[in-house]
C-alpha positions as CSV (number, residue, x, y, z in Angstrom):
1,M,110.3,183.1,120.9
2,A,111.0,180.2,123.3
3,N,108.1,181.3,125.4
4,K,105.8,181.0,122.4
5,Y,106.9,177.4,121.7
6,F,106.6,176.5,125.4
7,K,103.0,177.7,125.5
8,A,102.2,175.8,122.3
9,I,103.7,172.6,123.7
10,L,102.0,173.1,127.0
11,L,98.6,173.7,125.3
12,F,99.1,170.6,123.1
13,A,100.0,168.5,126.2
14,F,96.8,169.6,128.0
15,I,94.6,168.9,125.0
16,I,96.2,165.4,124.5
17,G,96.1,164.7,128.2
18,T,92.4,165.6,128.6
19,D,91.6,163.6,125.4
20,I,93.2,160.5,126.9
21,V,91.4,160.9,130.2
22,V,88.0,161.5,128.6
23,A,88.4,158.9,125.9
24,Q,88.1,155.9,128.2
25,G,85.4,153.3,127.6
26,P,82.4,152.8,129.7
27,P,82.7,150.7,132.9
28,P,81.9,147.0,132.7
29,P,78.4,145.9,133.4
30,P,77.6,144.6,136.9
31,P,77.3,140.8,137.2
32,G,73.9,139.3,136.6
33,L,71.8,138.6,139.7
34,P,70.5,135.0,140.0
35,I,66.9,135.6,140.9
36,D,65.3,132.9,138.8
37,G,65.5,130.1,141.3
38,G,64.2,132.2,144.2
39,L,61.4,133.6,142.1
40,I,60.1,130.2,141.1
41,G,60.2,129.1,144.8
42,L,58.3,132.2,145.9
43,L,55.7,131.6,143.2
44,A,55.3,128.0,144.3
45,V,54.8,128.9,147.9
46,G,52.3,131.6,147.0
47,V,50.3,129.3,144.9
48,G,50.3,126.7,147.7
49,Y,49.2,129.3,150.2
50,A,46.4,130.5,147.9
51,V,45.2,126.9,147.4
52,K,45.2,126.3,151.2
53,K,43.2,129.5,151.8
54,I,40.6,128.6,149.2
55,Y,40.3,125.1,150.6
56,D,39.9,126.4,154.2
57,H,37.3,129.0,153.1
58,S,35.3,126.4,151.1
59,K,35.3,124.1,154.2
60,S,33.6,126.7,156.4
C-alpha cells in the first residue's frame, strides 16, 4: 500500500516538475542594433561617389 502511494507521489512530482521547467516564458529579445546612422553615412558616400564618376565620365 505504501509503495502505491510512493509511486503516485513520485509520478505527481515528475509531472509538476516538468510542467514548471517547460512553462518558462520565451527569452528576452536581443537589443536593437543602431544601423541608422551608419546607413545614412554609407548612402551619402555612395551618392557622392556616383556624382563624381558621372562628372568625370562627362568630362572625357
